[in-house]
N, C-alpha and C positions, 0 to 999 in steps of 0.2 A: 504493500500499500504506500509506504513512504517513498519507495523508488518511483512509483507511478506519479505521485504528487510532484516529485522533483523533476520528472521528465516533462509533465505538463507545464510546470513553471518555466522550465528552460525553453520549451516550445513557444510559450507566450512571449517570454523575453526576446526570443529571436524574431518573432512576428512583430511585436510592438516596440522593440528597441528600448530607448531611454524612457518612453512613456510608462512602461511597467513600473520602473523604479520611481519615476516622478509621482505617479498616483499613490504608490505605497508610501512615499515620503510625505505627501500631502495628508494622507489619512493618519500617519504616525504623528505628525506635528499637531494636527487638530485633535486627534485622539478621542473620537466620539464616544467610545465606551470605557475609556480609562484604563487601557492596557499598556501604555508607554511607560516602560521602566528604564528608559534611556539606553539600554544596551540590547534590546530585543527588536532591532529595526526591521526584521522581517515578519513581525507579528501580524501585519495586515496582508500579507501575501495571499492567503486563501480568498479573501474578499476581493482583492485585486483580480485574481484569476477569474472570478465570476462577473466582475463589473466590466472589465475591459471589453469582452466580446459584445456586451449589450450597448456600448457607447455609439456604435454605428447606427443605431436606431433612434438616437437622441437628436433633438432639434434645438435644444435650449439648455441653459443651466437648470431650469426647473425640471426638465426631463431627467437630467443627470441626478438631481436631488431625489427624484422618485426611485430611480434605479438603485442608487446607493442605499437609501433607506430600505427598500425592499430586500436587498441582499443582506444587510445587517439583521434585519428581522428574520430572514431565512437561516442565516448562520448562527444566530444567537436565539433570541425570542423577543417578542414585542417589548417586554418590560426592560430588558437589557439594552436593546437597540434604542429605546426612547423615542421621543417625538421626531417627526420628519424634519421640523425646522432645525434640529441639531445638526443636520447634514447640509444645510444651505451654503455656509461659507466654504467648506471643503469642496463641495460640488461645483461651486463657481470657479474655484481654482482648477478643478479637474476638467471642467468644460473649456477653460482657456487653454490649458495644456493640450487637450484633444484637438481643439481648433488649430493650434500651432502645428501639431503633428500632421493634421490633415492637409494644411496649406504648404508644409515643408516636410514631405515624407522622406524617410531615409532612402538613400540609393541602394 
């Protein structure tokens, strides 16, 4: 199982490049569920693995907020994930990075 997760993570990193780490960093910095212990920078990788593929269907930061919140509810539970508005600021940053990645794709 762990090997499969690592394989999928590496595949997504190859597909999305720096965007994978950028989204993970954004979530780590905003830490919407309080799991940033300063040295566990990969803590949000599982959520990033499910958020990134869904970004192609987003048309705004509000759409990203919905996706990010839905994924946190799915990964944790509604009580732990908290309210949707908790995800607004990180989602705005994710949307900005997504737009930059779409406009300037890796070669």
